[in-house]
CHARMM-style PDB file with segment names, atoms N, HN, CA, C and O in Angstrom:
ATOM      1  N   MET     1      30.811 -37.651  16.210  1.00  0.00      PROA
ATOM      2  CA  MET     1      30.439 -38.036  17.566  1.00  0.00      PROA
ATOM      3  C   MET     1      31.177 -37.150  18.558  1.00  0.00      PROA
ATOM      4  O   MET     1      32.322 -36.757  18.332  1.00  0.00      PROA
ATOM      5  N   LYS     2      30.506 -36.846  19.655  1.00  0.00      PROA
ATOM      6  HN  LYS     2      29.576 -37.165  19.839  1.00  0.00      PROA
ATOM      7  CA  LYS     2      31.157 -36.083  20.714  1.00  0.00      PROA
ATOM      8  C   LYS     2      30.961 -36.789  22.047  1.00  0.00      PROA
ATOM      9  O   LYS     2      30.001 -37.536  22.236  1.00  0.00      PROA
ATOM     10  N   GLU     3      31.868 -36.545  22.951  1.00  0.00      PROA
ATOM     11  HN  GLU     3      32.648 -35.939  22.798  1.00  0.00      PROA
ATOM     12  CA  GLU     3      31.789 -37.169  24.267  1.00  0.00      PROA
ATOM     13  C   GLU     3      30.766 -36.423  25.118  1.00  0.00      PROA
ATOM     14  O   GLU     3      30.826 -35.199  25.238  1.00  0.00      PROA
ATOM     15  N   ILE     4      29.822 -37.166  25.712  1.00  0.00      PROA
ATOM     16  HN  ILE     4      29.773 -38.160  25.615  1.00  0.00      PROA
ATOM     17  CA  ILE     4      28.825 -36.540  26.577  1.00  0.00      PROA
ATOM     18  C   ILE     4      28.949 -37.012  28.023  1.00  0.00      PROA
ATOM     19  O   ILE     4      28.354 -36.417  28.921  1.00  0.00      PROA
ATOM     20  N   PHE     5      29.716 -38.075  28.257  1.00  0.00      PROA
ATOM     21  HN  PHE     5      30.200 -38.559  27.528  1.00  0.00      PROA
ATOM     22  CA  PHE     5      29.892 -38.571  29.618  1.00  0.00      PROA
ATOM     23  C   PHE     5      31.225 -39.285  29.715  1.00  0.00      PROA
ATOM     24  O   PHE     5      31.615 -40.020  28.807  1.00  0.00      PROA
ATOM     25  N   ASN     6      31.925 -39.066  30.826  1.00  0.00      PROA
ATOM     26  HN  ASN     6      31.609 -38.469  31.563  1.00  0.00      PROA
ATOM     27  CA  ASN     6      33.175 -39.758  31.100  1.00  0.00      PROA
ATOM     28  C   ASN     6      33.220 -39.992  32.604  1.00  0.00      PROA
ATOM     29  O   ASN     6      33.303 -39.037  33.377  1.00  0.00      PROA
ATOM     30  N   GLY     7      33.168 -41.236  33.020  1.00  0.00      PROA
ATOM     31  HN  GLY     7      33.101 -42.012  32.392  1.00  0.00      PROA
ATOM     32  CA  GLY     7      33.182 -41.540  34.444  1.00  0.00      PROA
ATOM     33  C   GLY     7      33.887 -42.849  34.711  1.00  0.00      PROA
ATOM     34  O   GLY     7      34.093 -43.659  33.808  1.00  0.00      PROA
ATOM     35  N   GLU     8      34.253 -43.044  35.963  1.00  0.00      PROA
ATOM     36  HN  GLU     8      34.086 -42.385  36.696  1.00  0.00      PROA
ATOM     37  CA  GLU     8      34.955 -44.262  36.347  1.00  0.00      PROA
ATOM     38  C   GLU     8      34.474 -44.681  37.719  1.00  0.00      PROA
ATOM     39  O   GLU     8      34.241 -43.833  38.580  1.00  0.00      PROA
ATOM     40  N   GLY     9      34.322 -45.974  37.935  1.00  0.00      PROA
ATOM     41  HN  GLY     9      34.511 -46.663  37.236  1.00  0.00      PROA
ATOM     42  CA  GLY     9      33.922 -46.469  39.235  1.00  0.00      PROA
ATOM     43  C   GLY     9      33.131 -47.757  39.109  1.00  0.00      PROA
ATOM     44  O   GLY     9      33.076 -48.368  38.041  1.00  0.00      PROA
ATOM     45  N   VAL    10      32.529 -48.155  40.198  1.00  0.00      PROA
ATOM     46  HN  VAL    10      32.574 -47.659  41.065  1.00  0.00      PROA
ATOM     47  CA  VAL    10      31.704 -49.361  40.222  1.00  0.00      PROA
ATOM     48  C   VAL    10      30.325 -48.978  39.713  1.00  0.00      PROA
ATOM     49  O   VAL    10      29.725 -48.018  40.199  1.00  0.00      PROA
ATOM     50  N   PHE    11      29.817 -49.727  38.733  1.00  0.00      PROA
ATOM     51  HN  PHE    11      30.304 -50.506  38.339  1.00  0.00      PROA
ATOM     52  CA  PHE    11      28.552 -49.408  38.079  1.00  0.00      PROA
ATOM     53  C   PHE    11      27.357 -49.909  38.883  1.00  0.00      PROA
ATOM     54  O   PHE    11      26.398 -49.169  39.101  1.00  0.00      PROA
ATOM     55  N   VAL    12      27.412 -51.158  39.321  1.00  0.00      PROA
ATOM     56  HN  VAL    12      28.191 -51.759  39.143  1.00  0.00      PROA
ATOM     57  CA  VAL    12      26.333 -51.765  40.104  1.00  0.00      PROA
ATOM     58  C   VAL    12      26.956 -52.616  41.203  1.00  0.00      PROA
ATOM     59  O   VAL    12      27.872 -53.398  40.947  1.00  0.00      PROA
ATOM     60  N   ARG    13      26.460 -52.463  42.425  1.00  0.00      PROA
ATOM     61  HN  ARG    13      25.716 -51.828  42.633  1.00  0.00      PROA
ATOM     62  CA  ARG    13      26.924 -53.325  43.522  1.00  0.00      PROA
ATOM     63  C   ARG    13      26.078 -54.594  43.516  1.00  0.00      PROA
ATOM     64  O   ARG    13      24.853 -54.538  43.413  1.00  0.00      PROA
ATOM     65  N   TYR    14      26.738 -55.717  43.627  1.00  0.00      PROA
ATOM     66  HN  TYR    14      27.733 -55.763  43.711  1.00  0.00      PROA
ATOM     67  CA  TYR    14      26.080 -57.016  43.557  1.00  0.00      PROA
ATOM     68  C   TYR    14      26.342 -57.761  44.855  1.00  0.00      PROA
ATOM     69  O   TYR    14      27.492 -57.910  45.267  1.00  0.00      PROA
ATOM     70  N   THR    15      25.285 -58.228  45.499  1.00  0.00      PROA
ATOM     71  HN  THR    15      24.350 -58.107  45.165  1.00  0.00      PROA
ATOM     72  CA  THR    15      25.436 -59.008  46.729  1.00  0.00      PROA
ATOM     73  C   THR    15      24.693 -60.328  46.590  1.00  0.00      PROA
ATOM     74  O   THR    15      23.698 -60.438  45.874  1.00  0.00      PROA
ATOM     75  N   GLU    16      25.199 -61.306  47.286  1.00  0.00      PROA
ATOM     76  HN  GLU    16      26.007 -61.216  47.869  1.00  0.00      PROA
ATOM     77  CA  GLU    16      24.601 -62.638  47.252  1.00  0.00      PROA
ATOM     78  C   GLU    16      24.693 -63.216  48.662  1.00  0.00      PROA
ATOM     79  O   GLU    16      25.766 -63.217  49.267  1.00  0.00      PROA
ATOM     80  N   LYS    17      23.564 -63.709  49.186  1.00  0.00      PROA
ATOM     81  HN  LYS    17      22.693 -63.707  48.695  1.00  0.00      PROA
ATOM     82  CA  LYS    17      23.600 -64.341  50.501  1.00  0.00      PROA
ATOM     83  C   LYS    17      22.669 -65.539  50.515  1.00  0.00      PROA
ATOM     84  O   LYS    17      21.654 -65.582  49.820  1.00  0.00      PROA
ATOM     85  N   GLU    18      23.045 -66.496  51.320  1.00  0.00      PROA
ATOM     86  HN  GLU    18      23.870 -66.462  51.885  1.00  0.00      PROA
ATOM     87  CA  GLU    18      22.257 -67.722  51.432  1.00  0.00      PROA
ATOM     88  C   GLU    18      21.263 -67.566  52.579  1.00  0.00      PROA
ATOM     89  O   GLU    18      21.635 -67.207  53.696  1.00  0.00      PROA
ATOM     90  N   VAL    19      20.002 -67.841  52.286  1.00  0.00      PROA
ATOM     91  HN  VAL    19      19.700 -68.133  51.379  1.00  0.00      PROA
ATOM     92  CA  VAL    19      18.932 -67.685  53.274  1.00  0.00      PROA
ATOM     93  C   VAL    19      18.300 -69.049  53.520  1.00  0.00      PROA
ATOM     94  O   VAL    19      18.015 -69.791  52.580  1.00  0.00      PROA
ATOM     95  N   GLU    20      18.084 -69.373  54.790  1.00  0.00      PROA
ATOM     96  HN  GLU    20      18.315 -68.770  55.554  1.00  0.00      PROA
ATOM     97  CA  GLU    20      17.439 -70.644  55.125  1.00  0.00      PROA
ATOM     98  C   GLU    20      15.933 -70.402  55.242  1.00  0.00      PROA
ATOM     99  O   GLU    20      15.480 -69.661  56.115  1.00  0.00      PROA
ATOM    100  N   ILE    21      15.164 -71.035  54.352  1.00  0.00      PROA
ATOM    101  HN  ILE    21      15.532 -71.636  53.643  1.00  0.00      PROA
ATOM    102  CA  ILE    21      13.713 -70.869  54.338  1.00  0.00      PROA
ATOM    103  C   ILE    21      13.088 -71.695  55.448  1.00  0.00      PROA
ATOM    104  O   ILE    21      12.336 -71.185  56.279  1.00  0.00      PROA
ATOM    105  N   ARG    22      13.409 -72.956  55.446  1.00  0.00      PROA
ATOM    106  HN  ARG    22      14.020 -73.370  54.772  1.00  0.00      PROA
ATOM    107  CA  ARG    22      12.976 -73.907  56.481  1.00  0.00      PROA
ATOM    108  C   ARG    22      14.215 -74.690  56.885  1.00  0.00      PROA
ATOM    109  O   ARG    22      15.213 -74.681  56.165  1.00  0.00      PROA
ATOM    110  N   PRO    23      14.166 -75.350  57.998  1.00  0.00      PROA
ATOM    111  CA  PRO    23      15.326 -76.161  58.377  1.00  0.00      PROA
ATOM    112  C   PRO    23      15.694 -77.140  57.246  1.00  0.00      PROA
ATOM    113  O   PRO    23      14.892 -77.986  56.851  1.00  0.00      PROA
ATOM    114  N   GLY    24      16.893 -77.003  56.753  1.00  0.00      PROA
ATOM    115  HN  GLY    24      17.545 -76.316  57.074  1.00  0.00      PROA
ATOM    116  CA  GLY    24      17.375 -77.875  55.682  1.00  0.00      PROA
ATOM    117  C   GLY    24      17.161 -77.334  54.284  1.00  0.00      PROA
ATOM    118  O   GLY    24      17.795 -77.824  53.350  1.00  0.00      PROA
ATOM    119  N   ASP    25      16.288 -76.337  54.094  1.00  0.00      PROA
ATOM    120  HN  ASP    25      15.773 -75.940  54.853  1.00  0.00      PROA
ATOM    121  CA  ASP    25      16.041 -75.735  52.784  1.00  0.00      PROA
ATOM    122  C   ASP    25      16.709 -74.365  52.720  1.00  0.00      PROA
ATOM    123  O   ASP    25      16.406 -73.473  53.513  1.00  0.00      PROA
ATOM    124  N   LYS    26      17.620 -74.215  51.765  1.00  0.00      PROA
ATOM    125  HN  LYS    26      17.866 -74.940  51.121  1.00  0.00      PROA
ATOM    126  CA  LYS    26      18.332 -72.950  51.620  1.00  0.00      PROA
ATOM    127  C   LYS    26      18.095 -72.381  50.232  1.00  0.00      PROA
ATOM    128  O   LYS    26      17.897 -73.117  49.265  1.00  0.00      PROA
ATOM    129  N   LEU    27      18.118 -71.068  50.153  1.00  0.00      PROA
ATOM    130  HN  LEU    27      18.279 -70.470  50.939  1.00  0.00      PROA
ATOM    131  CA  LEU    27      17.899 -70.348  48.907  1.00  0.00      PROA
ATOM    132  C   LEU    27      18.959 -69.256  48.801  1.00  0.00      PROA
ATOM    133  O   LEU    27      19.275 -68.599  49.793  1.00  0.00      PROA
ATOM    134  N   VAL    28      19.507 -69.059  47.605  1.00  0.00      PROA
ATOM    135  HN  VAL    28      19.250 -69.593  46.799  1.00  0.00      PROA
ATOM    136  CA  VAL    28      20.493 -68.005  47.406  1.00  0.00      PROA
ATOM    137  C   VAL    28      19.750 -66.750  46.965  1.00  0.00      PROA
ATOM    138  O   VAL    28      19.063 -66.749  45.943  1.00  0.00      PROA
ATOM    139  N   HSD    29      19.893 -65.686  47.742  1.00  0.00      PROA
ATOM    140  HN  HSD    29      20.451 -65.686  48.572  1.00  0.00      PROA
ATOM    141  CA  HSD    29      19.242 -64.412  47.439  1.00  0.00      PROA
ATOM    142  C   HSD    29      20.274 -63.496  46.797  1.00  0.00      PROA
ATOM    143  O   HSD    29      21.321 -63.214  47.380  1.00  0.00      PROA
ATOM    144  N   ARG    30      19.966 -63.032  45.583  1.00  0.00      PROA
ATOM    145  HN  ARG    30      19.116 -63.261  45.109  1.00  0.00      PROA
ATOM    146  CA  ARG    30      20.870 -62.138  44.863  1.00  0.00      PROA
ATOM    147  C   ARG    30      20.229 -60.758  44.766  1.00  0.00      PROA
ATOM    148  O   ARG    30      19.025 -60.638  44.538  1.00  0.00      PROA
ATOM    149  N   ALA    31      21.041 -59.721  44.940  1.00  0.00      PROA
ATOM    150  HN  ALA    31      22.019 -59.818  45.125  1.00  0.00      PROA
ATOM    151  CA  ALA    31      20.527 -58.357  44.859  1.00  0.00      PROA
ATOM    152  C   ALA    31      21.521 -57.478  44.114  1.00  0.00      PROA
ATOM    153  O   ALA    31      22.733 -57.608  44.285  1.00  0.00      PROA
ATOM    154  N   GLU    32      20.994 -56.583  43.287  1.00  0.00      PROA
ATOM    155  HN  GLU    32      20.009 -56.477  43.148  1.00  0.00      PROA
ATOM    156  CA  GLU    32      21.807 -55.597  42.581  1.00  0.00      PROA
ATOM    157  C   GLU    32      21.362 -54.216  43.017  1.00  0.00      PROA
ATOM    158  O   GLU    32      20.166 -53.939  43.111  1.00  0.00      PROA
ATOM    159  N   GLU    33      22.332 -53.348  43.284  1.00  0.00      PROA
ATOM    160  HN  GLU    33      23.304 -53.572  43.207  1.00  0.00      PROA
ATOM    161  CA  GLU    33      22.036 -51.989  43.709  1.00  0.00      PROA
ATOM    162  C   GLU    33      22.795 -51.018  42.814  1.00  0.00      PROA
ATOM    163  O   GLU    33      24.026 -51.027  42.813  1.00  0.00      PROA
ATOM    164  N   PRO    34      22.092 -50.180  42.053  1.00  0.00      PROA
ATOM    165  CA  PRO    34      22.780 -49.215  41.202  1.00  0.00      PROA
ATOM    166  C   PRO    34      23.545 -48.187  42.042  1.00  0.00      PROA
ATOM    167  O   PRO    34      23.096 -47.787  43.116  1.00  0.00      PROA
ATOM    168  N   THR    35      24.693 -47.774  41.537  1.00  0.00      PROA
ATOM    169  HN  THR    35      25.057 -48.099  40.664  1.00  0.00      PROA
ATOM    170  CA  THR    35      25.516 -46.796  42.245  1.00  0.00      PROA
ATOM    171  C   THR    35      25.284 -45.404  41.665  1.00  0.00      PROA
ATOM    172  O   THR    35      24.505 -45.234  40.728  1.00  0.00      PROA
ATOM    173  N   GLU    36      25.958 -44.426  42.223  1.00  0.00      PROA
ATOM    174  HN  GLU    36      26.591 -44.564  42.985  1.00  0.00      PROA
ATOM    175  CA  GLU    36      25.851 -43.047  41.744  1.00  0.00      PROA
ATOM    176  C   GLU    36      26.311 -42.947  40.288  1.00  0.00      PROA
ATOM    177  O   GLU    36      25.749 -42.173  39.513  1.00  0.00      PROA
ATOM    178  N   LEU    37      27.332 -43.726  39.912  1.00  0.00      PROA
ATOM    179  HN  LEU    37      27.789 -44.354  40.542  1.00  0.00      PROA
ATOM    180  CA  LEU    37      27.814 -43.733  38.533  1.00  0.00      PROA
ATOM    181  C   LEU    37      26.708 -44.171  37.572  1.00  0.00      PROA
ATOM    182  O   LEU    37      26.563 -43.593  36.495  1.00  0.00      PROA
ATOM    183  N   TRP    38      25.939 -45.168  37.945  1.00  0.00      PROA
ATOM    184  HN  TRP    38      26.057 -45.638  38.821  1.00  0.00      PROA
ATOM    185  CA  TRP    38      24.841 -45.654  37.118  1.00  0.00      PROA
ATOM    186  C   TRP    38      23.823 -44.545  36.888  1.00  0.00      PROA
ATOM    187  O   TRP    38      23.386 -44.323  35.759  1.00  0.00      PROA
ATOM    188  N   TRP    39      23.442 -43.845  37.963  1.00  0.00      PROA
ATOM    189  HN  TRP    39      23.797 -44.025  38.880  1.00  0.00      PROA
ATOM    190  CA  TRP    39      22.442 -42.767  37.854  1.00  0.00      PROA
ATOM    191  C   TRP    39      22.956 -41.617  37.000  1.00  0.00      PROA
ATOM    192  O   TRP    39      22.196 -41.053  36.212  1.00  0.00      PROA
ATOM    193  N   LYS    40      24.233 -41.256  37.139  1.00  0.00      PROA
ATOM    194  HN  LYS    40      24.849 -41.715  37.779  1.00  0.00      PROA
ATOM    195  CA  LYS    40      24.795 -40.167  36.333  1.00  0.00      PROA
ATOM    196  C   LYS    40      24.801 -40.527  34.852  1.00  0.00      PROA
ATOM    197  O   LYS    40      24.449 -39.701  34.010  1.00  0.00      PROA
ATOM    198  N   LEU    41      25.203 -41.763  34.528  1.00  0.00      PROA
ATOM    199  HN  LEU    41      25.490 -42.434  35.212  1.00  0.00      PROA
ATOM    200  CA  LEU    41      25.217 -42.199  33.134  1.00  0.00      PROA
ATOM    201  C   LEU    41      23.805 -42.221  32.570  1.00  0.00      PROA
ATOM    202  O   LEU    41      23.578 -41.784  31.442  1.00  0.00      PROA
ATOM    203  N   LYS    42      22.867 -42.722  33.341  1.00  0.00      PROA
ATOM    204  HN  LYS    42      23.052 -43.077  34.257  1.00  0.00      PROA
ATOM    205  CA  LYS    42      21.465 -42.788  32.902  1.00  0.00      PROA
ATOM    206  C   LYS    42      20.942 -41.401  32.537  1.00  0.00      PROA
ATOM    207  O   LYS    42      20.293 -41.238  31.504  1.00  0.00      PROA
ATOM    208  N   GLU    43      21.217 -40.408  33.370  1.00  0.00      PROA
ATOM    209  HN  GLU    43      21.744 -40.541  34.209  1.00  0.00      PROA
ATOM    210  CA  GLU    43      20.759 -39.045  33.097  1.00  0.00      PROA
ATOM    211  C   GLU    43      21.469 -38.445  31.888  1.00  0.00      PROA
ATOM    212  O   GLU    43      20.853 -37.713  31.112  1.00  0.00      PROA
ATOM    213  N   ALA    44      22.759 -38.745  31.718  1.00  0.00      PROA
ATOM    214  HN  ALA    44      23.259 -39.339  32.348  1.00  0.00      PROA
ATOM    215  CA  ALA    44      23.529 -38.176  30.603  1.00  0.00      PROA
ATOM    216  C   ALA    44      23.061 -38.698  29.250  1.00  0.00      PROA
ATOM    217  O   ALA    44      23.111 -37.966  28.261  1.00  0.00      PROA
ATOM    218  N   ILE    45      22.607 -39.948  29.184  1.00  0.00      PROA
ATOM    219  HN  ILE    45      22.566 -40.542  29.987  1.00  0.00      PROA
ATOM    220  CA  ILE    45      22.249 -40.535  27.884  1.00  0.00      PROA
ATOM    221  C   ILE    45      20.748 -40.567  27.626  1.00  0.00      PROA
ATOM    222  O   ILE    45      20.310 -41.030  26.573  1.00  0.00      PROA
ATOM    223  N   LYS    46      19.970 -40.086  28.564  1.00  0.00      PROA
ATOM    224  HN  LYS    46      20.326 -39.710  29.420  1.00  0.00      PROA
ATOM    225  CA  LYS    46      18.514 -40.142  28.441  1.00  0.00      PROA
ATOM    226  C   LYS    46      18.049 -39.464  27.139  1.00  0.00      PROA
ATOM    227  O   LYS    46      18.331 -38.291  26.897  1.00  0.00      PROA
ATOM    228  N   GLY    47      17.330 -40.235  26.313  1.00  0.00      PROA
ATOM    229  HN  GLY    47      17.100 -41.189  26.509  1.00  0.00      PROA
ATOM    230  CA  GLY    47      16.757 -39.705  25.083  1.00  0.00      PROA
ATOM    231  C   GLY    47      17.723 -39.530  23.938  1.00  0.00      PROA
ATOM    232  O   GLY    47      17.353 -38.946  22.919  1.00  0.00      PROA
ATOM    233  N   ARG    48      18.944 -40.011  24.059  1.00  0.00      PROA
ATOM    234  HN  ARG    48      19.244 -40.486  24.886  1.00  0.00      PROA
ATOM    235  CA  ARG    48      19.951 -39.863  23.001  1.00  0.00      PROA
ATOM    236  C   ARG    48      20.279 -41.211  22.376  1.00  0.00      PROA
ATOM    237  O   ARG    48      20.160 -42.256  23.015  1.00  0.00      PROA
ATOM    238  N   LYS    49      20.686 -41.165  21.142  1.00  0.00      PROA
ATOM    239  HN  LYS    49      20.783 -40.316  20.623  1.00  0.00      PROA
ATOM    240  CA  LYS    49      21.198 -42.356  20.482  1.00  0.00      PROA
ATOM    241  C   LYS    49      22.698 -42.377  20.774  1.00  0.00      PROA
ATOM    242  O   LYS    49      23.421 -41.455  20.398  1.00  0.00      PROA
ATOM    243  N   VAL    50      23.163 -43.437  21.451  1.00  0.00      PROA
ATOM    244  HN  VAL    50      22.576 -44.186  21.757  1.00  0.00      PROA
ATOM    245  CA  VAL    50      24.551 -43.467  21.914  1.00  0.00      PROA
ATOM    246  C   VAL    50      25.225 -44.796  21.592  1.00  0.00      PROA
ATOM    247  O   VAL    50      24.571 -45.798  21.303  1.00  0.00      PROA
ATOM    248  N   ARG    51      26.535 -44.769  21.652  1.00  0.00      PROA
ATOM    249  HN  ARG    51      27.066 -43.954  21.887  1.00  0.00      PROA
ATOM    250  CA  ARG    51      27.356 -45.982  21.601  1.00  0.00      PROA
ATOM    251  C   ARG    51      28.137 -46.000  22.906  1.00  0.00      PROA
ATOM    252  O   ARG    51      28.850 -45.046  23.219  1.00  0.00      PROA
ATOM    253  N   ILE    52      28.005 -47.078  23.665  1.00  0.00      PROA
ATOM    254  HN  ILE    52      27.426 -47.852  23.411  1.00  0.00      PROA
ATOM    255  CA  ILE    52      28.672 -47.176  24.960  1.00  0.00      PROA
ATOM    256  C   ILE    52      29.754 -48.243  24.882  1.00  0.00      PROA
ATOM    257  O   ILE    52      29.495 -49.380  24.487  1.00  0.00      PROA
ATOM    258  N   ILE    53      30.964 -47.864  25.260  1.00  0.00      PROA
ATOM    259  HN  ILE    53      31.174 -46.940  25.581  1.00  0.00      PROA
ATOM    260  CA  ILE    53      32.101 -48.776  25.299  1.00  0.00      PROA
ATOM    261  C   ILE    53      32.596 -48.806  26.741  1.00  0.00      PROA
ATOM    262  O   ILE    53      32.803 -47.758  27.353  1.00  0.00      PROA
ATOM    263  N   VAL    54      32.786 -50.005  27.280  1.00  0.00      PROA
ATOM    264  HN  VAL    54      32.618 -50.857  26.783  1.00  0.00      PROA
ATOM    265  CA  VAL    54      33.175 -50.145  28.685  1.00  0.00      PROA
ATOM    266  C   VAL    54      34.530 -50.821  28.757  1.00  0.00      PROA
ATOM    267  O   VAL    54      34.765 -51.825  28.085  1.00  0.00      PROA
ATOM    268  N   TYR    55      35.424 -50.274  29.571  1.00  0.00      PROA
ATOM    269  HN  TYR    55      35.233 -49.459  30.117  1.00  0.00      PROA
ATOM    270  CA  TYR    55      36.735 -50.855  29.819  1.00  0.00      PROA
ATOM    271  C   TYR    55      36.835 -51.214  31.284  1.00  0.00      PROA
ATOM    272  O   TYR    55      36.385 -50.455  32.142  1.00  0.00      PROA
ATOM    273  N   GLU    56      37.417 -52.356  31.580  1.00  0.00      PROA
ATOM    274  HN  GLU    56      37.783 -52.972  30.883  1.00  0.00      PROA
ATOM    275  CA  GLU    56      37.653 -52.712  32.980  1.00  0.00      PROA
ATOM    276  C   GLU    56      38.949 -52.064  33.449  1.00  0.00      PROA
ATOM    277  O   GLU    56      39.988 -52.184  32.799  1.00  0.00      PROA
ATOM    278  N   VAL    57      38.876 -51.380  34.580  1.00  0.00      PROA
ATOM    279  HN  VAL    57      38.032 -51.282  35.108  1.00  0.00      PROA
ATOM    280  CA  VAL    57      40.037 -50.725  35.169  1.00  0.00      PROA
ATOM    281  C   VAL    57      40.685 -51.726  36.111  1.00  0.00      PROA
ATOM    282  O   VAL    57      39.997 -52.486  36.792  1.00  0.00      PROA
ATOM    283  N   GLU    58      42.019 -51.720  36.146  1.00  0.00      PROA
ATOM    284  HN  GLU    58      42.577 -51.102  35.593  1.00  0.00      PROA
ATOM    285  CA  GLU    58      42.732 -52.637  37.044  1.00  0.00      PROA
ATOM    286  C   GLU    58      42.307 -52.401  38.479  1.00  0.00      PROA
ATOM    287  O   GLU    58      42.081 -51.265  38.894  1.00  0.00      PROA
ATOM    288  N   ARG    59      42.201 -53.477  39.229  1.00  0.00      PROA
ATOM    289  HN  ARG    59      42.385 -54.401  38.892  1.00  0.00      PROA
ATOM    290  CA  ARG    59      41.788 -53.363  40.631  1.00  0.00      PROA
ATOM    291  C   ARG    59      42.940 -53.171  41.539  1.00  0.00      PROA
ATOM    292  OT1 ARG    59      42.758 -53.058  42.751  1.00  0.00      PROA
TER     293      ARG     59
END
């Protein structure tokens, strides 16, 4: 096996907000937005058989 990608950062930004549909009715809207790291990894592994291991970095 050889290394084809090495990156660090936030993979996907996740947001959540409460939206009022009608007076008294609320709905939680969740959204995910891929970051530049996600796009770089996607391009690096496209069409390859890979093993991906993820480590959480201290905040």
